C-alpha positions as CSV (number, residue, x, y, z in Angstrom):
1,M,98.3,128.4,119.0
2,C,99.5,124.8,119.3
3,G,98.3,121.8,117.1
4,Y,95.7,120.6,120.1
5,C,93.8,123.7,119.8
6,F,93.2,122.8,115.9
7,E,92.2,119.4,117.0
8,G,88.4,120.4,118.0
9,Y,88.3,122.4,114.6
10,Y,88.8,119.0,112.7
11,L,86.2,116.9,115.1
12,S,83.6,119.3,114.2
13,G,83.1,117.3,111.0
14,W,81.0,114.8,113.1
15,Q,77.1,114.8,112.8
16,N,74.8,112.1,113.8
17,G,77.4,109.5,113.3
18,N,79.0,110.5,110.1
19,Y,82.1,112.3,109.6
20,D,82.1,115.1,106.4
21,A,85.1,117.6,106.1
22,S,83.0,120.0,104.7
23,R,81.3,120.7,108.0
24,I,84.6,121.9,109.5
25,D,84.4,125.0,111.1
26,S,86.3,127.6,109.1
27,E,88.7,128.4,111.9
28,G,90.3,125.1,111.4
29,L,91.1,125.6,107.4
30,V,93.5,127.7,107.8
31,L,96.6,124.7,108.2
32,G,95.2,124.0,104.5
33,E,95.2,120.4,103.3
34,D,98.6,119.5,104.9
35,G,96.7,120.3,108.1
36,F,93.3,118.1,107.3
37,V,95.6,115.3,106.3
38,A,97.7,115.0,109.5
39,M,94.7,115.8,112.2
40,G,91.6,114.7,110.3
41,L,91.8,112.6,107.8
42,V,91.5,109.4,110.4
43,E,88.2,110.3,111.1
44,Y,87.5,108.6,107.6
45,T,88.0,105.1,108.5
46,G,84.7,104.2,109.3
47,G,83.9,105.1,105.8
48,D,82.1,103.8,102.6
49,E,83.5,103.1,98.9
50,S,82.3,106.8,97.8
51,Q,84.5,108.2,100.8
52,A,87.3,106.3,99.8
53,R,87.3,107.1,96.2
54,E,86.9,111.0,97.4
55,L,90.1,110.4,99.3
56,M,91.9,108.7,96.3
57,N,91.0,111.8,94.1
58,R,91.5,114.5,96.8
59,F,94.7,113.3,98.4
60,P,96.2,110.7,96.3
61,E,100.2,111.6,97.1
62,F,99.8,111.8,100.9
63,A,101.5,108.8,102.5
64,L,98.8,108.2,104.8
65,T,95.8,107.9,102.3
66,P,96.4,104.4,101.4
67,W,96.4,103.0,105.5
68,V,93.4,105.2,105.8
69,I,91.4,103.6,102.6
70,M,92.8,100.3,104.2
71,K,91.0,100.7,107.5
72,I,87.7,101.7,105.5
73,H,88.0,98.2,103.7
74,Q,88.5,96.7,106.9
75,Q,84.9,97.4,107.7
76,N,83.1,97.8,104.3
77,P,85.0,95.9,101.9
78,L,85.8,97.9,98.7
79,S,85.4,97.1,94.6
80,D,89.0,95.2,93.4
81,D,89.8,98.4,91.8
82,A,90.2,100.5,95.2
83,V,92.5,97.5,96.3
84,R,94.6,97.8,93.7
85,W,95.1,101.6,94.1
86,V,95.8,100.8,97.8
87,D,98.5,98.5,96.6
88,A,100.0,100.8,94.3
89,A,100.3,103.6,96.6
90,F,102.0,101.3,99.4
91,A,104.4,100.3,96.3
92,R,104.9,103.9,95.5
93,Q,106.0,104.5,99.3
94,A,108.1,101.7,99.6
95,E,110.4,103.3,96.6
96,V,110.2,106.9,98.3
97,R,111.2,104.6,101.6
98,Q,114.4,103.7,100.3
99,R,115.9,106.8,98.8
100,P,118.9,108.2,100.4
101,D,117.1,111.3,101.6
102,S,114.2,109.9,103.0
103,Y,113.6,109.9,106.6
104,W,113.1,106.5,107.1
105,Y,116.3,105.6,105.3
106,S,118.3,106.7,108.0
107,H,116.6,104.5,110.7
108,K,115.6,101.6,108.4
109,D,119.1,99.5,109.7
110,D,117.6,100.2,113.1
111,Y,114.3,98.1,112.3
112,P,115.8,95.7,109.5
113,R,112.0,93.4,110.0
114,L,109.8,96.5,110.1
115,D,111.8,98.0,107.0
116,S,111.2,94.7,105.1
117,F,107.9,94.5,105.9
118,Y,107.2,98.2,104.8
119,H,108.8,96.9,101.4
120,H,106.3,93.9,100.8
121,A,103.1,94.7,102.8
122,R,100.1,95.0,100.4
123,M,96.5,95.0,101.5
124,G,96.1,91.0,101.7
125,N,99.3,89.6,102.5
126,W,100.0,90.7,105.8
127,T,99.5,87.2,108.1
128,S,102.1,85.9,105.8
129,L,104.5,88.4,106.6
130,V,104.1,88.8,110.5
131,T,106.3,87.3,112.9
132,L,106.6,87.3,116.6
133,Q,110.0,89.2,115.9
134,L,108.3,91.5,113.7
135,L,105.7,92.4,116.4
136,D,108.4,92.7,119.0
137,E,110.4,95.3,116.7
138,A,106.9,97.2,116.2
139,E,106.7,97.9,120.0
140,R,110.4,98.8,120.3
141,F,109.6,100.9,117.8
142,L,106.9,102.8,119.2
143,L,108.5,102.6,122.8
144,D,112.0,104.3,120.9
145,I,109.7,107.3,119.8
146,F,108.3,108.2,123.1
147,S,111.5,107.6,124.7
148,H,114.0,110.1,126.4
149,C,111.5,112.9,126.6
150,T,112.6,116.5,127.9
151,Y,110.2,118.2,130.2
152,E,109.5,121.7,130.1
153,I,107.2,123.9,132.4
154,K,104.8,125.9,130.7
155,E,102.3,128.8,131.3
156,G,99.0,128.3,130.2
157,K,95.4,130.0,130.3
158,P,94.3,131.7,132.6
159,E,97.8,133.6,132.9
160,G,100.1,132.4,135.7
161,E,98.5,128.8,135.5
162,M,101.5,126.4,135.3
163,F,102.0,122.7,133.9
164,I,104.5,120.1,132.8
165,L,104.6,119.2,129.4
166,P,106.9,116.6,127.8
167,S,108.3,117.1,124.8
168,L,110.2,115.2,122.2
169,Y,112.2,117.2,119.7
170,R,115.4,116.4,121.3
171,N,114.8,112.6,120.6
172,K,116.3,110.8,117.5
173,L,112.9,110.1,116.6
174,S,111.1,113.3,117.7
175,D,109.6,114.2,114.0
176,V,108.8,110.7,113.0
177,F,105.3,112.0,113.2
178,N,105.1,114.3,110.6
179,A,108.2,112.9,108.5
180,A,107.4,109.1,108.3
181,P,103.5,109.1,109.3
182,L,102.8,106.0,107.3
183,E,105.8,103.8,109.0
184,V,104.3,104.9,112.6
185,F,100.6,104.1,111.9
186,L,101.7,100.9,109.9
187,A,103.7,99.6,113.1
188,T,100.6,100.5,115.1
189,E,98.4,98.3,112.6
190,L,100.5,95.7,113.1
191,L,100.3,95.5,116.8
192,I,96.0,96.2,116.8
193,Q,95.7,93.3,114.3
194,F,98.0,90.7,115.6
195,R,99.1,91.8,119.4
196,S,96.0,93.7,120.3
197,K,96.6,93.6,124.0
198,S,100.1,95.0,123.5
199,W,101.0,97.0,127.0
200,V,102.9,99.4,124.5
201,L,99.3,101.0,123.2
202,P,97.7,102.3,126.2
203,M,101.2,103.2,127.3
204,T,102.0,105.4,124.6
205,I,98.9,107.2,124.1
206,S,99.4,108.3,128.1
207,V,102.3,110.7,126.9
208,D,101.0,114.1,126.1
209,V,103.9,115.3,123.7
210,E,104.0,118.7,122.6
211,V,102.7,119.7,119.2
212,F,103.3,122.3,116.9
213,F,100.7,123.1,114.5
214,I,100.4,120.5,112.1
215,S,100.9,116.8,113.6
216,Y,99.7,113.5,113.0
217,F,100.2,112.6,116.6
218,P,96.7,113.8,117.7
219,G,94.7,111.8,114.6
220,W,97.2,108.6,115.9
221,R,96.3,109.0,119.6
222,R,92.8,108.8,118.8
223,I,92.9,105.9,116.5
224,V,94.7,104.3,119.2
225,A,92.7,105.1,122.0
226,N,89.4,103.9,120.0
227,H,91.4,100.7,119.8
228,V,92.3,100.7,123.6
229,F,88.8,101.4,124.7
230,G,87.6,98.4,122.6
231,N,90.0,96.0,123.9
232,E,91.4,96.4,127.4
233,S,90.0,95.9,130.8
234,S,87.7,98.4,132.5
235,E,91.1,99.1,135.3
236,I,93.2,100.2,132.3
237,I,90.3,102.1,130.5
238,E,89.5,103.9,133.6
239,T,93.1,104.9,134.3
240,I,93.9,106.0,130.7
241,G,90.7,107.7,130.8
242,N,91.2,109.8,133.4
243,I,94.7,111.3,131.9
244,L,93.6,111.7,127.7
245,P,93.1,115.0,126.8
246,L,89.3,115.7,126.1
247,N,89.5,115.9,122.5
248,T,91.0,112.5,122.3
249,L,87.9,111.4,124.3
250,K,85.6,113.5,122.0
251,G,87.1,111.5,119.3
252,L,86.2,108.1,120.7
253,F,82.5,109.4,121.7
254,F,81.9,110.2,118.1
255,T,83.8,106.9,116.6
256,T,81.7,104.6,119.0
257,S,78.5,106.3,118.6
258,E,78.7,105.5,114.7
259,R,78.6,102.0,115.6
């Protein structure tokens, strides 16, 4: 069973425009907290203060938690102490990022502006840190993730049905979604906020990569698809909509229905 098979279970937490992880089908819980954080946590980005505090209490050590709470704050401003919690979490991740044994440490010299941004970014200071060169580097980072794909022919169900699936495991950044998810989401957020029409966003979500069980990629793609469908032309939306997988479109339906 691949990661895409589990994606639908995490979307089962939606009901009447609200998301609650307690409604997830029991089959989707076999991957534990790691699986939920990777594939389901992004569904809380439209939440409120009480849900933000629930996430702070349940998942304080997961790198993606402060990003999710930051997204909640963008729609529903949080209390000052919640903001301080996010800033402290970003500061902790900045320390982790600079350890020689961290995943990002071995790549930081390739992306010096992003590295500096990650180190200094807090909830209220993004505008003062953003430059055109930083946004260019964020685009290059995302493009590098999806470059040099290898392609394999897979057998699906029903038996005998063959399809081609791109794989990134030979790419130098093939494991970045699991090893450094916060860095990917923050680079993406830079483009969403400050270069919302970036061609890189619709291009990258069109790549249907191989996902082994727990992966941050499906949730990331749902977030980017939600942005693309709200900001791009009808022609681009039609093109992307025809190639995105059903669960991505399903997640898009739930989040737009909430609004």
